[in-house]
Every structure is written in structure tokens, then in C-alpha cells.
N, C-alpha and C positions, 0 to 999 in steps of 0.2 A: 542671369542672375541680375540685378537691380543690382545701382551704385550704392555701396555702401555707404549710411547717414552717418553724417558727423554727431557724435554721442558726445553731451555735457551731462554733468551733474551740479544741478541747480541746489541742491540740498546737501551738505555731504554731513548733515548733521547723523551721527553714529550715537546710538546708547551706551552710554557708559556703564560700566559694569558697575554694580552694587554691588557689593563684596561683604556680607556679616562679616564682622568681629568674632571671633571666635571668644568665648568666654572662659577666661582661666580663671582657678580662682584655687586658695591654697590654704589647706585647714590649718589653723595655729598650731604648734605644737604643744601639746599637753604637759601639764605637769608631772612629774614621775612620781607615782606614790611610793610611799616607803611602809613596807609591810614587814611588820615584827611578826616571826615565828619565834616558838620556843619547841623546843627540841622534845620529843618526845620520851616519857620515860621507858625506862629498859620494863617489859612485862606488859606495855598497855595497849589496850585492842586496837590503838589506830595503825601496827605494825601489819595485822592483819586484815584490815578492811579490803585493800586490792585486792586479795585474795577470795575473801566471800563475797565482794562484789562481781569477782571473772565468775566464780560458783554460781552466783544467783543468776547470772549472765547466761552460763550454758544450759542450765535447768530450764531457763523462761525460754530461750529457743530451741532445745527440746521439746517443750511444752507444745510451742507452736507448728514444729515441724509433725507431730500426731495429732494436733487439732484438725478436725472437721471444718469449722468455721474458721479456721485461718488459713487453710487449702482452700476451700470455695472463692473466699474474700482473696486470696493470691492469684488464683487462674482468671477469677473475674477482671485483675486489675490488670496484670498481663494481657488479657484481651483487647482491656478499654486502651491502655498504653499502646499496644501495635496498632489500633485503631486511628488511635490519635497521630503516630510517629507520620503511619501514613497524611492521614489527614493535612499535618503541617508543611509535609512533601507536597502534597497536591496544592495547597494555600499555597507556597512558597510559589510555586510555577505560575498560577492565578495570579497572584501580587503583581508578580513577575512582567506578566502579560498586560495585567489591567494598568499598572503605571506606564509602558512602553504605549498600550493604546492612548490613554491621555495625554501623554509628551507629544507622539505623532498627530494626533488632532491640535493640539496647541500649534504646533509648525506648520501644520496645512493651513490654519487660519490665518497665521501669519503672514506666509506667502504668496497666501491669497491677496490678504489685505496690500502686501508692498506690489504684486503685481496687479492691481486694478489703479494703482497711484501712478503706473509709469505711460509716459503719451508722448507724443510727436507735435513738437509743436509748429508752427506754420511755416519756418526753416528748414524742418525735414530734421531736426535734431530731439532725438531722444531725451527727457529729462525723468527724474523721480525726486519726488519729494518724500522722503521714508516718513508716513505715520506713524507718531509717540504710540500709539496702540498695539500698533504691530509689534513692538519691542517690551513696551508694558507688561504684557500680557504674561511675561515668564519672570515678572519681578516679583518671588512669590516666598521672600524672607530666606532663604538657603545660598542666595550670593552666586547664581549662577550669571554666567555671561552669552552672550546674544551674539553670532557673527553670521553675515546675510552677504550675497552674492548677488549680482543683479545685471545679466549678460544677454548680449542678442543672439539671434539664433546661428549670426556667424563669428559667435565670440568676441565680438567688440563688449569691454568692461563697462556698464554703465555708472554703477555704484557697488561700494563696498570692499569686500579683502579678494584681492587678484588668487592669492594663492591658497583660498579656499577648497580643497576638493569637490569634487560635486558627487552625487549618489550616481549609481549606476542605471537603476529604475529612477522613472518618472512617479511622483505622487506613493511612493514606498519609502518608509523610512528606514535608515540605514546609520550604523554605528562606521564613524570614520577617527583617524586621528588626524589632529591640527593643532601644532605648535607643544606636542607633548604630552596632550591631553587627548582624552577619547570623549567625542561627541557624539550626539544625535542628532541628523540633518533629513531634511527633506525638501526634494528637487520638486517644483512647481513650474512647467511651459504652459506661455497662454498666447492666442493669437494676440497682438498688436495692430490697432486699427492706424491705419496711416504708412505703414511699412512695405505693403504689398501685399501679393496672396500669400507669400512665403514669409512672411515676417513675423516673428514671435520673440517674445523676451524670454528668458528661465531665470528664476530664483530662486535662491538655495537659502534655506533657513538652517540654521544649527546651532543648538547649544549645550551649555555642559550636562554632566546627568546626576547632578548635585539634588534636585527638586524630585527626579523619576527616582534614585535610591531612595530618599527620602520617602516618599509616597510607597513604595515598595515596603520598607522596612514598617511604615505606618499602617499597611494593609495586615503585614505578615503577623507583627506582633498584637494585632486587634484580634485578628482570627488565632492565636496562642492562648490568650486571658480568654477566650471563649472556651477553648479546648482544656483549659486548667481548671476552669468553673467547672467543666463538664465531669470532669473525673472525680473532683472532690464532692458535687453533688451525686455523683453516681455512687461513688466508695461509701458516703454517710446512707442513701438508702438501701444500700448493701446489705451494711452494717444491721440497720435497723430489719430490713427484711428475712435476713439470718436470723437473727436473736428473735422474730417473731415465728418463723417458719421451723426453728428448732425447739421452740417451747414446747410441744407436744413429747418430743422426743426427751429432751429436759425433765418434763414430768412423767413418764414413762420411768425413766432412770429412777427418779423418786418413789414410785410407785413400787418397783424391784426391791429397792433397799430398803424400804418400808415392812415390807411381808416378814415373816415370820418362817420357820425355816420349813414348816408342818403345813403353810398357806399355801395351796398351789391352785387356786381355783386362776380358771382362764382371764385374760383383760379381755378388755373392751376395745374392739378392731377400731372404732367410730372417734375414740378420741384422736389417732393421729392422721396424717394425707394416707390419700389414697397408695403414694409408692410404698409408705412403709408399712402397710397392713401385712402384706408377706411376711413381713419379719414377724409381726404381732401375732400370724396365725403360725409362723413357725415356731414361738418361743411358746405360745400355748400347746404347739403339738408334742414341744418338747416335752412340757412340763407333765402332761397326759401319759407320756413314756416313762417320766421319773414316779409318777404316781403308780404305776404299774410295775415299776422293777422295785419301790419301795415297799407295795405291799407284796410281791413274790417275796423279798428280802422276810418281809414280817413271819410269812406263812413258813417259808426256811428254818428260822429261828426257832418257831413253836415246833415245827415236824421234829426238827433235830433233837432238840431239847426231849419231847418226848420219843424218840427213837432211840439217844442216849440212855434215858432215866431205864429202862426195861432191861437193857441188858448189863448195866452197872448197878442195877439193884438184884438182878439175876446172879451175877457174879459174889456179890456181898451177900448173898444167901448161902450159895454153895462154898464158899470159902468158910462160914461159921459152919455150917455143916459138916465139913471135912473137918474142921477142926473139933468139933466136938464128938466126932466119930470115932470110936474106939475099936472097930472091927477094922482090920487093915484091908481085907477085901474089897469093903464096902467104901471106906474112906478114899482107896484107888479108883472106885467109881465115881467118887466126888471131885477127884482132883482130876480125872481124866473130863468130866462136864466140866470143870472149871476150864481147862482150858481150850475146850472149843469155843464156850462162850467168850474166852478170851479173843479168839480168833476172829468170831464174828463181830466183838467190838472193835476190833483192828483194822478190819475189812471196811466197817462203816465209815470209822475215822478216815481211812484214806479215801473212800469214794466221796466222803464230804470236803474232802480237799481237794478232789482232781474236780470234782464240780464248780470248787469257787475257782479255782486256775483256770477252767474253762470258761467260765462267764467273760465279756467283752469287758475288756480295759482291766482285767485282774491284773495281765502281765503284756512285757513291753510285745508288741507281734512278732513275726519271726516269719523268714520268709525262705528257709531248707528246702531244697529240691530230695525227695523222698520215693523211694522204689514202692510201693504198696503192697506188692508180690515178696517182694524182702521182708518187709514186716508181717503179714499174714504169716510167713514159713516161720520167723523167729517165736510169733506167739504160738503155735499150734505145736513146736517142737518143744518150748515149755509146759506145753499143757497135755503131750502125749501120755504121760505115765498117771495124769490122773482121770483121762478118757480109756484108757485101758484098766483102771480099776474099777471105775464107774460100767463097765461094761458097753462102750459107747467107740462104734467105728468113723476117727475124725480123719476127713481129707480135705487136700488144698487140689483145685485146680486153677492154675496159671498159667494165660498166654505170653509168654514175654514181659518185657517191660512193662510196668505202671505207673510213670512219675505222676506227682502230685509237687504243688508248691504251699507250704506249712510250716504248723508246728510242728518237727518229729515225735515229741513226748508225748503230744495230747494225742496225734493219731493213732499212736501207739495203744494207747490208752481207750481211745475208742474201738479197736478192734480188740482187746482185750476184755471191754465190757459185750460187744455182740457173743465173742463166743463161750465168757463165760456163762452168758445168759442161757447160750443154747444149751450148753451141759448141764445147766442147773437144772432146767426144767424137762430134759428129754429121759425118760425111764430106758432101764435097759431091757434086753437089748436096744441099743438106738443107732443112730446116723448122724453125724453133723458135718455137712461141708461146707466148705468154703471157696468160694471162686472170686478171681481178681482178675479184670480183664478190661482191655480198654477199647474203646467205641466213639472212634472219629476224636473229636475233643475232649470227652470225657472217658475218668476212669470209673468201674463200676465195682465194689465190692458187694458181694451177695454171700451172707450166711445163712445156710437151711438147714433144718434141724426135723426128725421125726417125731417131736412133742406132741402136746393136743392142740399147739397154738392158740391165737388168743381172736375170738370174737370179732367181728368187723365193727361192731360198735363199741371195741372196747379197745379198737386199733389206735384211735387218736391220745386217750384217757392214760395210755400208758407210758405217754411221753411225760406224764407231769411227776414234779417229786415227790416222791414216796408212797405214789399209785400202785396200789397191788390188787391184781383181780379178785374178786371174793373167790373162796376156794381153792385159791392156791395152795400145796401143801409144801412145795419147796420154800427149802428158808431165802429169804432177800430182803433187803432195806428198800427196795422199790426207787434206785437211782441209779441202774446200769443205765435204760434206756433212756433219761433223761440225761446223763452226761453224752451219751453218744448223740443229741439233738445239737446239744450244745456245742461240742467239737465241730459237726457238720456243719452248722449253719457259720460258724466262725472262721472256717475255711472256703467259706461261699459256695457250699453243696447244700444237699438235699438229702432227706433219708424215706423211707416208705416201708406199710408193713404191709403183706400178700399172705398168701398160702403157698407153702412149699409144696414141692413136688414128691416128697414122703410124707404131706397132709400133717406136716408140722406149720409151722412158721417160718416165713422168708422175709431176712431184712435186708432190704437193698439201698445202698449208700450212692451217691453220684457225687462226684468232686471234679471240677476245673482240671485236666490232663494241662501238665508241665510242658514247655516247648521244647 
């Protein structure tokens, strides 16, 4: 190893730290303003103003909570804020890395300038003149202090601070602690001509982090204001877009409000966006159903009025005849006819009421567990005496339980009307058979009779209200099968007519079986 060369520093000029004085200011005390308040009079409206304001605020918040525009805007803004928070976090990391990179480049440049200034004089003495530019590069106005240390490869101090820590790795920036503060330091090792093959000098330059932190804050806040501006612009564009996008919906609302109760023409789908056209189509379909329901109601009211007018007129005529009749025998006949007509009118009114109750939405839905075999048994027991009087053999075939879910009262009315229809149109001697069975997840109720039956062309029309097959001799209102269909469809089932094994009519009702 070569003999160490004496090292002396010809220039011991160090850069004096330029500390920027912190600007301190204090706002002058503001003069207190005297505020004169008059006490509110008793019964003044000012006492209730906070309560009214709180109520208005609650109503406003409630309306915003149920507003589509407010919900869309809230979701968009929440998404934007989430993205912005991620961007700000990422920006903070990038600004820190950028400020560190700039500081490391400045340290690298300063260390190289100082290393280039180290030389060996003819006497073998290592000397260095610190270039002012190497230290003034850190004079950025933030009061940073610069420390340096120049040593030979064998540890001889040439210039600078002997106690300044040196980084672990060469040409890699590192944070160090020196004299109670955190500094950013970098070491550059460079061969020196005149010191032999192993001769080199190590230059360590460290600077306080005021400029680095200021640069980092400046970069981050610049990104912050850009993100805030982005949120404001996005919010404004969103509000304008929502106003323009919801315009067709608001116009559709106004069109619905402006229509009369009897004006049910369909709306034009092309006036709204593609996503809203299914809603308009559903609204048009609903209006078609309303039109059909209103037409059915009008027909029902007209037919009901016609059907009730005939028995009421007959009742009035028979009552008048009985009142004028002097013969006791004929008066008794008139009274018996009056009783029969009264029963028919009562039956018609009961069927009208049952049909109204069977219509969808006319009463609260019920989900009772009903055994259709038990209901059929009760109905047949109640009609057994009448069937015996009419000379009709009535029977029940039930193979165990047949549970369904629905309205027990209406399901009983359905069975009553089926049995009543079979008894009414079956001549004596005749047969009426009711079969109740469960087939998988379906319960079947089959009512067969030996009457004249119904022609296949008429089987669909007999379910219409007040419709009766031409040439029918039996008394009836034409509402029985209409009631059956309403009840069955309300329970989620189906009803069909066919020819029975006895040659008469077979009515088959299929209902979903209960679990």
C-alpha cells in the first residue's frame, strides 16, 4: 500500500447557510360591534321559525332521498370522490418520489463538481477548492443548509465536516440524521490522478429537506386543485346531463297528468330513450287492460241492470195481482209465484255480489290451506235434499286429502256454482258426480252430469257474464260459470269443459296443490 499523502485544504470556504426568516404576522384586533336585539313579543312568529326551518329541512332531505336525480348524482359523485382519493394517494407517492429524485440529482451534480475540483499538487498534497456553484445549487429560497465531506480512500479528511455520516451505498441517495435533523445525502467515489492505482476520493454532500418537502407539497397541491376542478366540472356536467336525460321522463309525466280519466290512448315510445321504452310499453299494455276492464264493467253494469229489471218488474206485477185478487186460491198461487220470483232475484243479487268479490283486487288476498275434498263433501251434503227432490243421484268420489292454498270462501262458491249448474240442467232421473283427486302437484275437481251438455262451439262463450245457450229451458242468470272462471284464475288454476262419461257436461278444474 502506498505511503499516505499529507492532505491539506487550501480553501476552507464553506457555504453559509441562508436561512429564510419566517414571516410572522398578526391581524389587528377587530373592534367589537355592539348588536342590539329586541326581545320578541309574546306570540311572535319568530319563536317558531327554527322549528319550521327544521321541518322544511327534513322535508327537503326526505325528497332528496327519494329523488332519482339526487341518487344518480350522489352515486356519480361518490364514485368520483373515490377515484380522486385514490389519485391523490397515488399523487402523494409520485410527488414524494419526484421530489426525492430531483434532490438526488442535485446532490449527484454537487458531489461530482466537488470531486472534479480535488487535485494533487507537485508535493503530493491533496487539496480542494470548493466551487461556489456546487453549494449555490441548493439556494432555492427555503433556507436549506448544505454539509459536505471530502476524504481519501484511506479515510483522511480533506475538507468539510469530519462527523458527517456517509451513505452506505455509492451514488445512491439516503436519508441520514445529523445534528438532530434529517438530511438527504449522497456519496460519490471517484479516482484521483496522482494517488496511484488505488487512489480515490469520496465526496459526501448532504442537504436539509426543506426544499424537498416544499417541492413535494407543491406537486401534490397542484394535483389536488386539478382533481377538485375535475369534480366540479364533472358535477356540473352530470347535473346538466341528468336534466337533459330526464327531460323525456318529465314530459311523459306531464302527458300522463294532462290526460282525462277516459283518455287511455297509448303513448309514443319514440319520445323517450331506449332504456325507458319497456316502461312506456308496460304503461300502454296496462292501459289496454284498463280499457278492457272498463268495457267489461260497463257491460256488466248494463247487463246487471237489465237482469235485475226483469225480476223486479215481475215482482211488482205479481204483488199487484195478489193485492187485487179476491179469490183466496188464486191469491195463494200469486203469492207462491211472488216467493219464487223473490228467491230468483235474491239468487241473482248473491251471484252478482260473488262475482264482484271474485274479481282481482276487489278484496285482500288470502292464503288459507283448504282441503277441496272436504269442501266438496260439505257442498254435496247441503244439496243432497234438493237433489233427492229433483230425482237426481248425486255422489262424491274423493281419494284422500286434496289441499290447495287460496281463499276458502271463494273456493267454496266455485264448487257451489259448479254443482248448482249441474243440478239445474240435469233432467230427472239423472246423475251428478263430483270427483276430487290429487295428481302430482295439481288438485283436480271434476263435476260430471247426465244433462244435455254444451256444444263445443259454445263452451268458451258460456264463461262470459250473463251469456246463456239459446234454447235453454232451465232458469238461470248466466253468472255461474263466469264466477267459476274468476275464482279459478284468481287461485292460479284453470277450468275447461268437455263431454262427460254420462253424455252430459264435464267441468274440470285444476288448482296448484299446497305443499
